[in-house]
KERO-675704 format. One record per residue (C-alpha): x, y, z; residue number from 1. Coordinates in pm, whole numbers. Layout:
+--------+--------+--------+-----+
!      x !      y !      z ! pos !
+--------+--------+--------+-----+
!      X !      Y !      Z ! NUM !
...
+--------+--------+--------+-----+
% end
This chain:
+--------+--------+--------+-----+
!      x !      y !      z ! pos !
+--------+--------+--------+-----+
!  -2033 !   4943 !  -2659 !   1 !
!  -2352 !   4715 !  -2611 !   2 !
!  -2125 !   4405 !  -2574 !   3 !
!  -1958 !   4606 !  -2244 !   4 !
!  -2316 !   4678 !  -2133 !   5 !
!  -2424 !   4308 !  -2159 !   6 !
!  -2125 !   4187 !  -1989 !   7 !
!  -2154 !   4432 !  -1696 !   8 !
!  -2525 !   4312 !  -1662 !   9 !
!  -2432 !   3972 !  -1636 !  10 !
!  -2162 !   4046 !  -1395 !  11 !
!  -2425 !   4214 !  -1194 !  12 !
!  -2643 !   3919 !  -1241 !  13 !
!  -2432 !   3634 !  -1139 !  14 !
!  -2284 !   3870 !   -829 !  15 !
!  -2594 !   3938 !   -656 !  16 !
!  -2666 !   3553 !   -540 !  17 !
!  -2313 !   3491 !   -413 !  18 !
!  -2324 !   3786 !   -211 !  19 !
!  -2682 !   3654 !   -124 !  20 !
!  -2541 !   3350 !     12 !  21 !
!  -2324 !   3367 !    360 !  22 !
!  -2118 !   3055 !    487 !  23 !
!  -2380 !   3068 !    800 !  24 !
!  -2681 !   2996 !    561 !  25 !
!  -2483 !   2716 !    413 !  26 !
!  -2424 !   2531 !    746 !  27 !
!  -2726 !   2319 !    822 !  28 !
!  -2570 !   2256 !   1187 !  29 !
!  -2498 !   2627 !   1254 !  30 !
!  -2740 !   2691 !   1585 !  31 !
!  -2782 !   2343 !   1694 !  32 !
!  -2602 !   2275 !   2000 !  33 !
!  -2554 !   1887 !   1967 !  34 !
!  -2339 !   1937 !   1644 !  35 !
!  -2098 !   2177 !   1788 !  36 !
!  -1811 !   1948 !   1740 !  37 !
!  -1950 !   1758 !   1393 !  38 !
!  -1618 !   1728 !   1229 !  39 !
!  -1488 !   1502 !   1515 !  40 !
!  -1792 !   1277 !   1576 !  41 !
!  -1717 !   1015 !   1350 !  42 !
!  -1369 !    988 !   1404 !  43 !
!  -1432 !    981 !   1772 !  44 !
!  -1666 !    709 !   1710 !  45 !
!  -1488 !    493 !   1543 !  46 !
!  -1172 !    554 !   1754 !  47 !
!  -1375 !    429 !   2040 !  48 !
!  -1509 !    131 !   1897 !  49 !
!  -1114 !     30 !   1799 !  50 !
!  -1034 !    129 !   2131 !  51 !
!  -1301 !   -124 !   2299 !  52 !
!  -1186 !   -388 !   2048 !  53 !
!   -808 !   -339 !   2149 !  54 !
!   -922 !   -393 !   2518 !  55 !
!  -1110 !   -722 !   2418 !  56 !
!   -829 !   -842 !   2269 !  57 !
!   -554 !   -774 !   2497 !  58 !
!   -785 !   -964 !   2780 !  59 !
!   -805 !  -1233 !   2547 !  60 !
!   -443 !  -1269 !   2475 !  61 !
!   -364 !  -1210 !   2872 !  62 !
!   -567 !  -1545 !   2918 !  63 !
!   -352 !  -1775 !   2696 !  64 !
!   -132 !  -1971 !   2964 !  65 !
!    -33 !  -2256 !   2781 !  66 !
!    149 !  -2358 !   2442 !  67 !
!   -216 !  -2523 !   2338 !  68 !
!   -372 !  -2188 !   2410 !  69 !
!   -123 !  -1996 !   2204 !  70 !
!   -167 !  -2231 !   1887 !  71 !
!   -546 !  -2247 !   1943 !  72 !
!   -528 !  -1833 !   1930 !  73 !
!   -261 !  -1830 !   1610 !  74 !
!   -520 !  -2102 !   1418 !  75 !
!   -810 !  -1872 !   1521 !  76 !
!   -598 !  -1529 !   1393 !  77 !
!   -529 !  -1688 !   1082 !  78 !
!   -888 !  -1834 !   1005 !  79 !
!  -1008 !  -1492 !   1071 !  80 !
!   -748 !  -1315 !    845 !  81 !
!   -839 !  -1554 !    537 !  82 !
!  -1185 !  -1518 !    590 !  83 !
!  -1172 !  -1145 !    607 !  84 !
!   -929 !  -1170 !    271 !  85 !
!  -1140 !  -1379 !     89 !  86 !
!   -897 !  -1675 !    131 !  87 !
!   -614 !  -1744 !   -123 !  88 !
!   -643 !  -1651 !   -497 !  89 !
!   -663 !  -1986 !   -724 !  90 !
!   -288 !  -2068 !   -824 !  91 !
!   -228 !  -1982 !  -1183 !  92 !
!     25 !  -2042 !  -1452 !  93 !
!    304 !  -1782 !  -1404 !  94 !
!    372 !  -1767 !  -1812 !  95 !
!    698 !  -1655 !  -1744 !  96 !
!    900 !  -1496 !  -2035 !  97 !
!   1249 !  -1356 !  -2016 !  98 !
!   1217 !  -1028 !  -2267 !  99 !
!   1589 !   -901 !  -2246 ! 100 !
!   1914 !  -1057 !  -2154 ! 101 !
!   2212 !   -795 !  -2083 ! 102 !
!   2557 !  -1007 !  -2078 ! 103 !
!   2828 !   -890 !  -1833 ! 104 !
!   3152 !  -1023 !  -1764 ! 105 !
!   3066 !  -1324 !  -1498 ! 106 !
!   2704 !  -1219 !  -1487 ! 107 !
!   2386 !  -1145 !  -1694 ! 108 !
!   2077 !   -939 !  -1630 ! 109 !
!   1765 !  -1115 !  -1683 ! 110 !
!   1456 !   -884 !  -1740 ! 111 !
!   1162 !  -1119 !  -1679 ! 112 !
!    774 !  -1045 !  -1688 ! 113 !
!    541 !  -1279 !  -1549 ! 114 !
!    153 !  -1339 !  -1435 ! 115 !
!    119 !  -1328 !  -1055 ! 116 !
!   -281 !  -1380 !  -1159 ! 117 !
!   -452 !  -1381 !  -1513 ! 118 !
!   -377 !  -1059 !  -1668 ! 119 !
!   -210 !   -890 !  -1404 ! 120 !
!    157 !   -856 !  -1507 ! 121 !
!    498 !   -789 !  -1259 ! 122 !
!    813 !   -747 !  -1410 ! 123 !
!   1166 !   -822 !  -1213 ! 124 !
!   1512 !   -805 !  -1319 ! 125 !
!   1741 !  -1089 !  -1185 ! 126 !
!   2104 !  -1096 !  -1178 ! 127 !
!   2273 !  -1442 !  -1235 ! 128 !
!   2585 !  -1565 !  -1228 ! 129 !
!   2752 !  -1690 !  -1536 ! 130 !
!   2870 !  -2099 !  -1567 ! 131 !
!   3191 !  -2145 !  -1424 ! 132 !
!   3204 !  -1892 !  -1130 ! 133 !
!   3242 !  -1974 !   -791 ! 134 !
!   2866 !  -2064 !   -665 ! 135 !
!   2759 !  -1824 !   -390 ! 136 !
!   2423 !  -1786 !   -173 ! 137 !
!   2357 !  -1452 !   -377 ! 138 !
!   2398 !  -1605 !   -729 ! 139 !
!   2039 !  -1497 !   -846 ! 140 !
!   1885 !  -1173 !   -668 ! 141 !
!   1568 !  -1008 !   -766 ! 142 !
!   1604 !   -646 !   -760 ! 143 !
!   1289 !   -392 !   -713 ! 144 !
!   1329 !   -213 !   -366 ! 145 !
!   1423 !    133 !   -401 ! 146 !
!   1544 !    337 !   -131 ! 147 !
!   1207 !    520 !    -91 ! 148 !
!   1035 !    218 !    -51 ! 149 !
!   1134 !    135 !    302 ! 150 !
!   1436 !    327 !    440 ! 151 !
!   1397 !    236 !    784 ! 152 !
!   1478 !   -113 !    708 ! 153 !
!   1847 !   -144 !    650 ! 154 !
!   1841 !   -457 !    409 ! 155 !
!   1592 !   -284 !    192 ! 156 !
!   1829 !     24 !    126 ! 157 !
!   2088 !   -157 !   -120 ! 158 !
!   2104 !   -558 !   -155 ! 159 !
!   2479 !   -536 !   -284 ! 160 !
!   2682 !   -257 !   -364 ! 161 !
!   2784 !   -398 !   -743 ! 162 !
!   2710 !   -732 !   -920 ! 163 !
!   3045 !   -809 !   -903 ! 164 !
!   3082 !   -817 !   -533 ! 165 !
!   2754 !  -1038 !   -503 ! 166 !
!   2883 !  -1276 !   -699 ! 167 !
!   3261 !  -1277 !   -565 ! 168 !
!   3167 !  -1380 !   -212 ! 169 !
+--------+--------+--------+-----+
% end
């Protein structure tokens, strides 16, 4: 019985502050007229900055009249993008290694792992034709795109129906 009594007292003790705090009490902006649309203030401000910048860009692009102007604009955009990205990463050794090979009739599947940057591993699977098979443009196909990756682009849905068909064309 004392446990039930203690549990009841604790429940009452913790429920009183919860009832005392109303949502309006916790809202620091309630009653302040300038904050009636507070949730849209920051997105609206940022959208206005973006729209102003797009207008400036449109004006600059409309001023392009010659091929030289377009080339200057292209080099400017490239420099700005490289600066914003922090430049290209240093070239690194790939340290590529084949971790598995599946032999099939007329082709083989190679499982490869390499480092695109030091300690950043990338895996790929390649389908390679066997020697003696008629060479084709699609003799070595990197796989890795899924149907979900970019379903709006038809070339990314499926590279080829089957390895035999890819190697026979």
